[in-house]
BALOBA-1460 file (C-alpha; in Angstrom, 3 decimals):
// residues 71
<rec num="1" residu="m" x="-204.964" y="-122.837" z="160.075"/>
<rec num="2" residu="t" x="-207.420" y="-123.003" z="162.903"/>
<rec num="3" residu="s" x="-210.214" y="-120.431" z="163.353"/>
<rec num="4" residu="e" x="-208.261" y="-118.824" z="166.276"/>
<rec num="5" residu="n" x="-205.314" y="-118.441" z="164.187"/>
<rec num="6" residu="s" x="-207.113" y="-116.959" z="161.437"/>
<rec num="7" residu="n" x="-208.705" y="-114.631" z="163.824"/>
<rec num="8" residu="q" x="-205.327" y="-113.232" z="165.412"/>
<rec num="9" residu="d" x="-204.103" y="-112.972" z="161.674"/>
<rec num="10" residu="d" x="-207.180" y="-110.779" z="160.881"/>
<rec num="11" residu="n" x="-206.793" y="-109.051" z="164.207"/>
<rec num="12" residu="s" x="-203.015" y="-108.336" z="163.399"/>
<rec num="13" residu="f" x="-203.977" y="-107.015" z="159.930"/>
<rec num="14" residu="m" x="-206.663" y="-104.660" z="161.020"/>
<rec num="15" residu="h" x="-204.377" y="-103.374" z="163.605"/>
<rec num="16" residu="f" x="-201.547" y="-102.765" z="161.236"/>
<rec num="17" residu="a" x="-203.945" y="-101.094" z="158.841"/>
<rec num="18" residu="a" x="-205.088" y="-98.655" z="161.883"/>
<rec num="19" residu="l" x="-201.514" y="-97.878" z="162.223"/>
<rec num="20" residu="k" x="-200.872" y="-97.170" z="158.592"/>
<rec num="21" residu="t" x="-203.929" y="-94.631" z="158.727"/>
<rec num="22" residu="a" x="-203.371" y="-93.049" z="161.926"/>
<rec num="23" residu="i" x="-199.312" y="-92.331" z="160.609"/>
<rec num="24" residu="v" x="-200.746" y="-91.142" z="157.320"/>
<rec num="25" residu="n" x="-203.248" y="-88.636" z="158.844"/>
<rec num="26" residu="g" x="-200.711" y="-87.465" z="161.622"/>
<rec num="27" residu="e" x="-202.548" y="-88.809" z="164.572"/>
<rec num="28" residu="e" x="-199.652" y="-88.822" z="166.952"/>
<rec num="29" residu="q" x="-202.072" y="-89.929" z="169.862"/>
<rec num="30" residu="s" x="-203.576" y="-92.675" z="167.777"/>
<rec num="31" residu="v" x="-200.154" y="-93.817" z="167.013"/>
<rec num="32" residu="k" x="-198.753" y="-94.226" z="170.427"/>
<rec num="33" residu="e" x="-201.866" y="-96.335" z="171.578"/>
<rec num="34" residu="l" x="-201.526" y="-98.549" z="168.687"/>
<rec num="35" residu="l" x="-197.856" y="-98.943" z="169.351"/>
<rec num="36" residu="s" x="-198.009" y="-99.644" z="172.776"/>
<rec num="37" residu="g" x="-194.231" y="-100.766" z="172.874"/>
<rec num="38" residu="q" x="-194.818" y="-103.975" z="171.270"/>
<rec num="39" residu="p" x="-192.108" y="-105.237" z="168.922"/>
<rec num="40" residu="m" x="-192.696" y="-105.483" z="165.161"/>
<rec num="41" residu="q" x="-190.960" y="-107.096" z="162.069"/>
<rec num="42" residu="a" x="-188.134" y="-105.296" z="160.713"/>
<rec num="43" residu="l" x="-190.016" y="-104.978" z="157.186"/>
<rec num="44" residu="e" x="-193.391" y="-103.739" z="158.689"/>
<rec num="45" residu="k" x="-191.233" y="-100.918" z="160.947"/>
<rec num="46" residu="s" x="-189.498" y="-99.843" z="157.840"/>
<rec num="47" residu="y" x="-192.592" y="-99.604" z="155.793"/>
<rec num="48" residu="l" x="-194.265" y="-97.358" z="158.670"/>
<rec num="49" residu="m" x="-190.835" y="-95.315" z="158.877"/>
<rec num="50" residu="d" x="-191.272" y="-94.348" z="154.997"/>
<rec num="51" residu="l" x="-194.990" y="-93.440" z="155.404"/>
<rec num="52" residu="a" x="-193.659" y="-91.013" z="158.447"/>
<rec num="53" residu="n" x="-190.962" y="-89.672" z="156.376"/>
<rec num="54" residu="l" x="-193.299" y="-89.183" z="153.398"/>
<rec num="55" residu="n" x="-195.542" y="-86.933" z="155.721"/>
<rec num="56" residu="n" x="-192.561" y="-85.205" z="157.121"/>
<rec num="57" residu="n" x="-193.629" y="-86.253" z="160.663"/>
<rec num="58" residu="s" x="-190.811" y="-86.004" z="163.237"/>
<rec num="59" residu="a" x="-192.956" y="-86.922" z="166.208"/>
<rec num="60" residu="i" x="-194.507" y="-89.845" z="164.636"/>
<rec num="61" residu="r" x="-190.951" y="-90.938" z="163.233"/>
<rec num="62" residu="k" x="-189.470" y="-90.619" z="166.833"/>
<rec num="63" residu="l" x="-192.082" y="-93.168" z="168.197"/>
<rec num="64" residu="l" x="-191.547" y="-95.642" z="165.222"/>
<rec num="65" residu="e" x="-187.827" y="-95.304" z="165.875"/>
<rec num="66" residu="n" x="-188.207" y="-96.645" z="169.457"/>
<rec num="67" residu="i" x="-190.040" y="-99.509" z="168.712"/>
<rec num="68" residu="p" x="-188.148" y="-102.731" z="169.054"/>
<rec num="69" residu="v" x="-187.638" y="-105.166" z="166.130"/>
<rec num="70" residu="k" x="-188.442" y="-108.949" z="166.250"/>
<rec num="71" residu="e" x="-185.924" y="-111.498" z="165.857"/>
């Protein structure tokens, strides 16, 4: 793995961690900004939907439902 790939993985991990935190904290605007319409893996989306469901946050759940899944 090159340094560039490692850096991309680190950024991806940090982005996902920030997204999880925003969902748990109910920060709808932050979630919108972090999602930015980019597709995500089905497993990631499912996990984030579970977090939104646990917090009973329908606005964030709706944002996540609209995110496309990577094939």
